[in-house]
C-alpha positions as CSV (number, residue, x, y, z in Angstrom):
1,M,65.4,80.6,118.3
2,T,67.8,83.4,117.5
3,T,70.3,82.6,114.8
4,D,74.0,83.1,115.4
5,Q,74.8,84.8,112.1
6,S,77.6,83.7,109.9
7,F,81.1,84.8,110.4
8,S,82.6,86.9,107.6
9,R,85.9,88.7,107.1
10,P,87.4,88.0,110.6
11,H,90.5,89.9,111.3
12,F,93.5,88.7,113.5
13,G,96.5,90.6,114.7
14,G,95.6,94.2,113.7
15,H,96.2,95.3,117.3
16,E,99.9,94.7,116.9
17,K,99.8,93.1,120.4
18,F,98.7,96.4,122.0
19,V,95.6,96.9,124.0
20,F,94.0,100.2,123.5
21,R,94.9,103.0,125.9
22,Q,93.3,106.1,127.4
23,G,93.0,108.6,124.6
24,W,93.5,106.2,121.7
25,L,89.9,105.9,120.6
26,K,89.4,109.7,120.6
27,K,92.6,110.1,118.7
28,A,91.2,107.6,116.1
29,V,88.0,109.5,115.7
30,D,89.5,113.0,115.6
31,F,92.1,112.2,113.0
32,A,89.8,110.1,110.8
33,L,87.3,113.0,110.9
34,E,90.1,115.4,109.8
35,D,91.6,113.0,107.1
36,P,89.8,109.8,106.1
37,A,93.0,108.6,104.5
38,I,95.1,109.2,107.6
39,F,95.9,105.5,108.3
40,N,97.2,105.0,104.8
41,Q,99.7,107.8,105.0
42,E,103.4,107.0,105.5
43,D,103.6,109.7,108.2
44,A,100.4,108.6,110.0
45,F,102.3,107.6,113.1
46,V,104.1,111.0,113.2
47,R,100.8,112.9,112.9
48,L,99.2,110.6,115.6
49,G,102.2,111.1,117.9
50,V,102.8,107.4,118.5
51,G,105.0,104.6,117.3
52,K,104.4,103.1,113.8
53,N,102.9,99.8,115.1
54,M,100.8,101.8,117.6
55,A,99.3,103.8,114.7
56,T,98.2,100.5,113.1
57,S,96.8,99.4,116.5
58,I,94.8,102.6,116.9
59,R,93.2,102.0,113.5
60,Y,92.3,98.4,114.6
61,W,90.8,99.4,117.9
62,G,88.8,102.2,116.3
63,L,87.2,99.5,114.0
64,A,86.9,96.8,116.7
65,T,85.0,99.1,119.0
66,G,82.7,100.4,116.2
67,F,83.9,104.0,116.5
68,L,85.4,103.8,113.0
69,E,84.2,102.2,109.8
70,E,85.4,101.6,106.3
71,P,83.0,103.0,103.7
72,S,82.0,100.3,101.2
73,R,84.4,99.8,98.3
74,R,86.9,102.3,99.8
75,R,89.1,100.3,102.1
76,D,91.8,103.0,101.8
77,Y,89.4,105.4,103.6
78,I,88.1,105.3,107.1
79,Q,85.5,107.4,108.9
80,P,84.0,107.9,112.3
81,T,80.7,106.1,112.9
82,R,77.6,107.8,114.2
83,L,78.5,106.5,117.7
84,G,82.1,107.5,117.4
85,K,81.2,111.1,116.6
86,A,78.4,111.3,119.2
87,L,80.7,110.0,122.0
88,L,84.2,111.1,121.3
89,V,84.5,114.4,119.3
90,D,85.2,117.5,121.3
91,G,81.9,118.4,123.0
92,G,80.7,114.9,122.6
93,W,79.0,112.8,125.3
94,D,82.2,111.5,126.9
95,P,85.3,112.1,124.8
96,Y,87.8,111.3,127.6
97,L,86.0,108.1,128.9
98,E,85.3,109.6,132.3
99,D,82.0,107.8,132.8
100,I,82.0,104.1,133.7
101,G,78.9,103.6,131.5
102,T,81.1,104.5,128.5
103,L,83.5,101.6,129.3
104,W,80.6,99.2,129.4
105,L,79.4,100.5,126.1
106,I,82.9,100.1,124.6
107,H,83.0,96.5,126.0
108,W,79.7,95.8,124.3
109,Q,80.8,97.2,121.0
110,L,84.0,95.1,121.1
111,A,82.6,91.8,122.3
112,S,79.7,91.9,119.8
113,N,82.0,92.6,116.9
114,R,82.4,89.3,115.1
115,E,84.8,90.6,112.5
116,Q,87.6,92.6,114.3
117,G,86.6,91.3,117.7
118,L,86.0,87.6,116.9
119,V,88.0,86.2,119.8
120,W,86.3,88.5,122.2
121,Y,82.9,87.5,120.8
122,L,83.6,83.8,121.0
123,I,85.0,83.8,124.5
124,F,82.2,85.9,126.0
125,S,79.4,84.2,124.0
126,R,80.4,80.6,123.9
127,Y,82.9,79.8,126.6
128,F,80.9,78.8,129.7
129,D,83.4,77.8,132.3
130,V,83.7,80.5,135.0
131,E,87.3,79.7,135.9
132,F,90.0,79.0,133.3
133,R,93.6,79.1,132.4
134,K,95.1,80.7,129.3
135,E,95.8,77.3,127.8
136,Q,92.2,76.4,128.0
137,L,91.2,79.5,126.1
138,I,93.7,78.7,123.4
139,D,92.3,75.2,123.0
140,F,88.8,76.5,123.0
141,I,89.5,79.1,120.2
142,E,91.3,76.5,118.1
143,R,88.2,74.3,118.2
144,Q,85.8,77.2,117.6
145,L,87.7,78.3,114.5
146,I,87.7,74.8,113.1
147,H,84.0,74.6,113.7
148,I,83.2,77.8,111.8
149,G,85.7,76.9,109.0
150,L,88.4,79.5,109.7
151,R,92.2,78.8,109.6
152,T,95.0,80.6,111.3
153,T,98.2,79.6,113.1
154,S,98.6,78.5,116.8
155,A,101.0,81.4,117.3
156,M,98.4,83.8,116.1
157,I,95.7,82.3,118.4
158,E,98.0,82.6,121.4
159,R,98.7,86.2,120.6
160,E,95.0,87.0,120.3
161,I,94.4,85.3,123.7
162,D,97.2,87.3,125.3
163,V,95.7,90.6,124.1
164,F,92.2,89.5,125.1
165,L,93.3,88.8,128.7
166,R,95.2,92.1,128.9
167,T,92.1,93.9,127.8
168,Y,90.5,93.1,131.1
169,T,93.3,92.3,133.6
170,S,95.9,94.5,135.1
171,T,99.6,94.2,134.0
172,Q,100.6,94.6,137.6
173,V,100.1,90.9,138.2
174,R,102.1,89.8,135.2
175,Q,105.8,89.6,134.5
176,G,107.9,89.8,131.3
177,L,106.0,92.6,129.4
178,S,107.9,95.3,127.6
179,P,107.2,98.9,128.9
180,E,105.1,99.6,125.7
181,E,102.9,96.6,126.5
182,S,102.6,97.2,130.2
183,L,100.0,100.0,130.3
184,D,96.5,98.9,131.3
185,C,93.5,99.0,129.0
186,P,90.6,101.2,130.4
187,L,88.3,98.2,130.4
188,V,90.3,96.7,133.3
189,E,88.2,99.0,135.5
190,L,85.1,96.9,134.7
191,G,86.4,94.0,136.7
192,L,84.9,91.5,134.2
193,I,87.9,89.1,134.6
194,Q,89.8,88.5,137.8
195,Q,93.3,86.9,137.8
196,N,95.1,85.0,140.6
197,E,98.5,84.0,139.2
198,R,97.8,81.8,136.2
199,V,94.1,81.3,136.9
200,Y,91.4,83.6,135.6
201,R,87.8,83.9,136.6
202,F,84.8,85.7,135.0
203,D,82.8,87.9,137.4
204,V,79.3,86.5,136.7
205,G,76.3,88.2,138.3
206,R,75.0,91.7,139.1
207,K,77.0,94.7,137.7
208,P,76.2,97.7,139.9
209,T,78.0,100.1,137.5
210,L,76.2,98.8,134.3
211,R,73.5,101.5,133.9
212,L,70.0,100.7,132.7
213,E,70.4,102.9,129.6
214,I,73.6,101.1,128.5
215,F,72.1,97.7,129.0
216,G,69.0,98.9,127.1
217,F,71.0,100.1,124.2
218,A,72.8,96.7,124.1
219,L,69.6,94.8,124.3
220,I,67.9,96.7,121.6
221,T,70.9,96.4,119.3
222,Y,70.9,92.6,120.0
223,L,67.1,92.3,119.3
224,C,67.3,94.3,116.1
225,R,70.3,92.3,114.9
226,H,69.0,88.8,115.6
227,F,65.2,89.1,115.5
228,Q,64.5,91.0,112.4
229,T,61.5,88.9,111.4
230,R,60.0,88.6,114.9
231,N,58.4,90.8,117.5
232,T,59.1,88.5,120.5
233,A,62.0,86.9,122.2
234,T,62.3,84.7,125.3
235,V,64.1,86.1,128.3
236,D,66.4,83.0,128.1
237,E,67.4,84.1,124.6
238,C,68.5,87.5,126.1
239,I,70.5,85.7,128.8
240,Y,72.1,82.6,127.4
241,H,72.3,82.9,123.6
242,P,75.5,83.8,121.7
243,G,75.8,87.6,121.5
244,S,73.2,88.3,124.1
245,P,73.6,91.0,126.8
246,G,73.4,88.3,129.4
247,Q,76.5,86.5,127.9
248,L,78.5,89.6,126.9
249,F,78.0,91.4,130.2
250,K,78.3,88.1,132.2
251,L,75.0,88.7,134.0
252,D,72.9,86.2,135.9
253,D,69.2,85.6,135.2
254,H,68.0,87.7,138.2
255,S,70.0,90.7,137.0
256,V,68.7,90.5,133.5
257,M,65.1,90.3,134.7
258,D,65.7,93.3,136.9
259,Y,66.9,95.3,133.9
260,L,64.0,94.1,131.8
261,E,61.4,95.1,134.4
262,K,62.8,98.6,134.6
263,L,63.1,98.9,130.8
264,E,59.4,98.1,130.5
265,T,58.6,101.5,132.1
266,A,61.4,103.4,130.4
267,T,60.3,106.4,128.3
268,K,59.9,105.6,124.6
269,V,61.1,102.0,124.9
270,N,58.3,99.8,123.6
271,L,59.3,96.5,125.3
272,R,56.8,94.5,127.3
273,L,57.3,91.5,129.6
274,R,54.8,88.7,129.5
275,E,54.7,85.2,131.0
276,A,53.3,82.5,128.7
277,A,53.3,78.7,129.4
278,G,55.6,79.2,132.3
279,Q,58.2,81.1,130.2
280,W,58.9,84.8,130.3
281,Q,59.0,86.6,127.0
282,I,59.7,90.1,125.7
283,Y,57.2,91.6,123.2
284,W,57.4,94.7,121.0
285,Q,55.5,96.2,118.1
286,E,58.0,98.5,116.5
287,L,61.6,98.5,117.5
288,S,64.7,100.1,115.9
289,I,68.2,101.1,116.8
290,D,66.8,104.6,117.3
291,N,65.1,103.4,120.5
292,G,68.5,102.5,121.8
293,W,69.9,105.9,120.7
294,E,67.1,107.6,122.7
295,L,68.4,105.7,125.8
296,L,71.9,106.8,125.2
297,R,70.9,110.4,124.7
298,N,68.9,110.3,127.9
299,Y,71.9,108.8,129.8
300,Y,74.5,111.3,128.6
301,E,72.5,114.4,128.2
């Protein structure tokens, strides 16, 4: 069995009620590369060309998507990650988020982040109803936080749920948002959550725009994170377990099997499918995040 690792240093509210917008993540990487102390400067919002609360939000989303990181013991500094630089600097793989694969990659980075993206992780990993209302998500998150020993206010939970829903659904179907809050997040394009008035629904099943290389990077990241002492995992663990690609991408079992069969023949990806005692399993001898990076390089280059 894979273990759902402990939750440490969760963050609530750093987004200042804003979803990230087109250009924000590149802005975060570019400015942090130029000045690691940018987000601690009084004039940061002026230099970033946004409102003061938006500057705080840009920092949050850079961390939540894994494109920025805080060097250990230097929380006043922030720097682009390997992925942030590879993807978003000028001349990078996709600095302006023009490829749908990049949006799937960003979603994976956010929904698998149990510190800055805890609510995203819990809902995609542990909430199993396909159809739901906002109030049901609030109740679910309240119970989940109690279960893992975290405390926050009901108002904060509702605020997190509001931002979560706006990450994936268009503001065109909602009323009462300020102009600053009414711009859609790029992840709306993924269509992961559909809305009909006050009822929401996950799009579970095949994802035609989720490319094999992006799925492969996510799978290898998942296996390296959760199976450090093993060289095998069941296919069910890759579909149904918390933090798995099947859960975070809302794929059905047929779709995951299709990806796994194709990955088995992918260049330099040492994954093999075998059936044992009526159960499909994935085997590998040596596996590291570099195998996932090779897939990303092949996809973008």
